[in-house]
N, C-alpha and C positions, 0 to 999 in steps of 0.2 A: 514412458515417463522417466525422466532422468533420475538417477540415484545420487544420493549425497556422497561427496568425497569424504575421506577420513578426516581431513582438516575441517571440513564443514560440520561434520558430526561432533568433532571435539569442541568447536566454537559453540555449537548449540548446547552441548552438555555443560560447558563452562558458564553460559548465560543462565541456564536453569539452576545450577549450583549457586551462582552469585545471588540470584533472586531468593533462594532459600535462606542464605546467610542474612541478606538484608531483611527478610521477613522476620526471622528470629530476633535480630537486633531491635527492630521496631516493636515487636511484642514485648521485649524486655524493657525498652524505654517507656512503653505504655503501661507497664506494670502487670502485663498478662503472663509473663514468663520470667522465671528467675534464672539468671545466668551468672556464673562466677566471673571474677575480675579477669581471669585468664581467657575464658571463653569470649568475653567482650573484646579484649585486646586482639585476640587472634582473628575474630570476625571482622573487626575494623581494618586490620592489616590485609586480610584477604580482599576486602572490598576495595581498598586503596590500589590493589594490583589491577583491577578491572574497570574502575570508574575514573573519569578524568579528575585531575586536581583543579578544582574550580578557582582556587586562589591565584592561579597563574593566567587566568583568562582576562584579557583586557576588554573593557567596555568602550565602544567607540562613540557612545552618546546617541546612537540612532535607534537602539532597541531598549525596551524597558522590560524588566523581569520583576514580577510581583510574586512573592511567596507568602502564603497565608498558613499560619500554624495556629492550631487551637490552643487556648489557654491550658487545657488539660494536658495536651501533648508537651507543651513547654514546661509545665510543672513536673511531669514525669521524667522528662529528659534531664531537667535540673537535679531532680532527686537521684537519678541514676549516676550522673556525673559526680555529685557530692559523695555518693556511696563508694565510687571507684577511688576518689581522692582520699577518703578516709582510710581505705584499705591499703593505699599507698603502694 
C-alpha cells in the first residue's frame, strides 16, 4: 500500500483545518456559536486562502447554478453581518 508523501499529508491537513474553520463560521452565522469580530475576520481570511474567489468566475451561459438558502440561515447571516458592522 503506497504511503502519503509529506506534501499530500499537508494538503489533507489543510483541507481538514479549512473544513473546521468553515464549520465554526457557519455555526456562528446560524446563531449556534458566538464568535468575536476578530475571530470572524480571521476565519474568513483563512478561508479566502483556500477557496476560489467566485466573483472572478465567468459564466458561459451553458450551465446553471441554483443555490437555495433557508430563510432562517439568511436572517442569521444578516444578523451576524449587522453585528460586525456595528462593532466596526
